[in-house]
N, C-alpha and C positions, 0 to 999 in steps of 0.2 A: 340778753337782754330786752324785753320789751317795752321800753321807753319811748313815747311820743317825743321826744326832746332828740332821739338820735334816728328818725327814719325821715325819710326825702319827703314822704307824702304831708308830715306834720311841717317841714319848712316850706311846703309848697302850701298849705294851709295857711300859714301864718302870714305868707306875703299875700296871699288874696285879701284876707282878713285887714291886714296893714292898708293896702289899697281903698279896701272899703269905707274903714275909719278914716281914711283920710280925705276921702268924698263926703261923708257924713259929718262930719267934724273937721271943716277947715281949718288951718292954721293961722289965719288972719285976726283970730279973737284969742287974747292968751289966756289961759286958766289961771286964775289965782289959787294957792292952795298954800297952807302954811308949810314952812320949810324945816324940816328937823336936821340939826345938826351936830347929833348922837344917837347912839344908841337906846330905845325904851322899847320895854315890855308890851306897849300898847302899839306898837307899830304893826304893822301885818307885813308880809313879805313884799306884797307890792308898794306899799309906802316904804320900806327900805330902797327898795332898787329907784324909786321915784326919787328918794333924797338925795342918795349918790347920784343918779342923772341929773339931777338939778345940779349940783356941787360941781359936778365934772364941766357942765356947760360951763359953768359961770368961773370957771378957773381963772386963778389972775397969777401975777408975775410973783407972788410968795407961794403958790401953788395950795391956797388954800382950801379948792376944791378938792385936790387931790390928798391932802391932810384930811379933808372931813371923808371921804372916802375908805382912808385909813381906818378911821374909828369903826368902822360899819364892816370892815374885816373880822371875820371871826377869829377867836385865839388862834386856831389850827392854821389859819390863814397867813396870820400874821408871826406867827413862828417859824414860817416857809419863806415869806415877803419881806418881815422887815428886817430892821426897823425903817420907820418913814422917809429916813434919807435913804435908804438904800429901794423901797418902794416907788419914788416918785420918777426916777429915771424908769423903771419898768412900765410905770403907765405912760409914759412917753414915748417909747419904744414903737415902732410901727405895727405892731399888733393890735395895739389900745388906741393907740392916737386921734384915732376918729371919734373917741369919746370925749377928748380935750376941746372945752367949747364947739360942741356940735351945734347946726341948726335946729334941731328936733330928734326926739325919742319916742320910740311905741313901745310899749311892752304887751308881749302876747298873754295869752290865756297862762294863768300860773297854776301849775301843778302841785299841790302838795299829797303828800303821804307823811302820815305821823309828824315827826320833828324836821322833816325836810322838805323843801319845796324847789321849783326850775321853772324858768320862762325864757323861749325867745325874746330877744329885745332887737329892735331894726333903728338902728342912727344913721342918721342921715349928716354927714361931717360938715365942718365948715367949708368945705370947700364945695357940697353939694353931691357928695357921692353917698351911697347906700354901705351901712357895714352891718353885720349880722353878729350878736352873740347869744352864747347861751348862757344863764345866770343861776347860779345854784345859790341855796341859804341854806341853811339850817338854825333851829330854833337853840340858842342854849340852854343847856340842863343844868349848869351849877355857878358858882361863884357870884360876880356882883353883875353878871350880864345876864343871871340865871333868864330865861322865858324871853329873850330877847332875840329877834330874826337878825341874821348877820350872814355876811358874802362868805360862801366857802369857796368861790371862783367864779371866773367868768373868762369862757374861751371865745374867741373869734371863730366862727365858721362860716362855709363859704355858701353864696347862694345855689340855689338848686342850677343848673346848667340847660337853658331852655331848649337843649335838643336830647336831653334826656331820654332815654327810650324807657326810662320806668315812669315817666310822666304819662306817658302815651297808655301805660297798662290799667 
């Protein structure tokens, strides 16, 4: 499959864009935006990712951020990861822990094809370490969530190795 989401050059490009964005838009001035707490057909894939990232950044002792994240999980995702009591420890495991109470997150270019969308996300965790994820969403086709963009999956990915020969080509 020729998807920009699985190629090393795409990862490198995202890292470069993230670095340029951090230089052009320093994080010293917070951006104010409305925070969505549940799926809505008016939200774009980018807005859904941002809503979930914001919720996870502000997760509290009651795990309200993770609970909001579960609300944005697609029905297919919830069928595999739910109920929410099962979902919470999954998000807290080492693979996803960087998302909880992170310092910052940058969403790369969102690629859309029909009712599917995906993007790379660079997260700086609570300890200042970078973590990378591929975020996949779909627009729901039926039921109460019809036309809502929702998360199908978030997968941690490794950053490219600086000594990788593929970067030299």
